[in-house]
C-alpha positions in Angstrom: -3.8 -4.0 -6.6 -3.1 -2.9 -10.2 -2.8 -5.4 -13.0 0.7 -6.3 -14.3 0.0 -8.7 -17.1 3.0 -9.8 -19.1 3.4 -12.0 -22.2 6.4 -14.0 -23.2 7.0 -16.4 -26.1 7.7 -20.0 -25.2 8.7 -22.9 -27.4 6.7 -26.1 -26.9 9.0 -29.0 -28.0 6.9 -32.2 -28.5 8.7 -35.5 -27.9 7.8 -38.8 -29.6 5.5 -39.8 -26.8 3.4 -36.6 -27.2 4.7 -34.9 -24.1 5.9 -31.3 -24.2 9.0 -29.6 -22.9 8.5 -25.8 -22.6 11.3 -23.3 -22.7 11.0 -19.5 -22.7 13.1 -17.5 -25.2 13.7 -14.5 -22.9 13.4 -15.9 -19.4 16.4 -18.2 -18.6 15.5 -20.8 -16.0 11.8 -20.9 -16.9 11.7 -24.4 -18.2 8.9 -27.0 -17.6 7.1 -29.9 -19.2 3.7 -31.5 -19.5 2.2 -34.8 -20.5 0.0 -33.0 -23.0 -0.5 -29.5 -24.4 -3.0 -28.4 -21.8 -0.8 -29.5 -18.9 2.3 -28.0 -20.5 0.5 -24.6 -20.9 -0.6 -24.6 -17.2 2.9 -25.5 -16.0 4.4 -22.9 -18.4 2.4 -20.1 -16.7 3.5 -21.4 -13.3 7.2 -21.6 -14.4 7.0 -18.1 -15.9 5.5 -16.7 -12.7 8.2 -18.4 -10.5 11.0 -17.1 -12.7 9.7 -13.5 -12.7 8.3 -13.4 -9.2 11.0 -11.3 -7.6 12.4 -9.5 -10.6 12.3 -5.7 -10.5 13.4 -5.4 -14.2 11.6 -7.7 -16.5 13.3 -8.9 -19.7 12.0 -7.6 -23.0 9.9 -10.2 -24.9 11.1 -11.3 -28.3 8.6 -10.9 -31.0 10.8 -11.8 -34.0 10.9 -15.6 -34.2 12.7 -15.9 -37.6 15.9 -17.0 -35.9 14.3 -19.8 -34.0 15.0 -23.3 -35.4 11.8 -25.4 -35.0 10.8 -28.9 -36.0 7.3 -29.2 -37.5 5.9 -30.6 -34.2 7.3 -27.7 -32.1 5.2 -24.6 -31.4 5.8 -21.0 -30.3 3.1 -19.9 -27.9 2.7 -16.6 -26.1 2.2 -17.2 -22.4 0.6 -14.6 -20.2 0.5 -14.1 -16.5 -0.6 -11.4 -14.2 2.4 -11.0 -11.9 0.5 -9.1 -9.3 -2.1 -11.9 -9.0 0.7 -14.5 -9.0 2.6 -12.6 -6.3 -0.5 -12.2 -4.2 -1.4 -15.9 -4.3 2.2 -16.8 -3.5 2.5 -14.4 -0.5 2.2 -15.9 2.9 1.8 -12.5 4.6 -1.3 -12.4 6.9 -3.5 -9.4 7.4 -6.0 -8.9 10.2 -9.7 -8.5 9.2 -12.5 -8.0 11.7 -15.8 -9.6 10.9 -19.2 -10.1 12.4 -20.9 -13.5 12.5 -24.1 -14.7 14.2 -23.5 -15.4 17.9 -24.9 -19.0 17.7 -22.3 -19.8 15.0 -19.5 -18.4 17.2 -20.6 -20.5 20.2 -20.9 -23.7 18.1 -17.6 -23.1 16.4 -15.8 -22.4 19.7 -17.2 -25.6 21.2 -15.9 -27.6 18.3 -12.6 -25.7 18.5 -12.8 -24.5 14.9 -10.1 -22.1 13.8 -11.9 -19.0 12.5 -9.0 -17.7 10.5 -8.4 -21.0 8.7 -12.1 -21.4 8.0 -12.5 -17.9 6.6 -9.3 -18.5 4.5 -10.7 -21.8 3.1 -14.1 -20.2 2.3 -12.6 -17.2 0.5 -10.2 -19.4 -1.5 -13.1 -21.7 -2.5 -15.3 -18.7 -3.5 -12.5 -16.9 -5.4 -10.6 -19.6 -7.1 -12.9 -22.6 -7.6 
């Protein structure tokens, strides 16, 4: 799958308790929050991915911020996300893969009624994303 990395500016508005509300300048509906800057950044990526998930025509990113009225505690941050990776992780489509395992493992797993597909999925997710 080819890479489709996009960048959009987001305004991080800090409230008096230190939490952040995040709003994207060019992506209506992509709004989120976080208890701290790190959490807000993570949720901003998720919100951006959700908002652009099924969009064929992506909005153009604003790079001129002179018109944006900010308080000293507010920040403009460029948020990036690879839409192909995001879409792949979100997809629930299943594909068939044939694999070979040692016979003794197959026998033991069948006796314990272990679901091979679920086990392989869990192992791949752990290896790839953890």
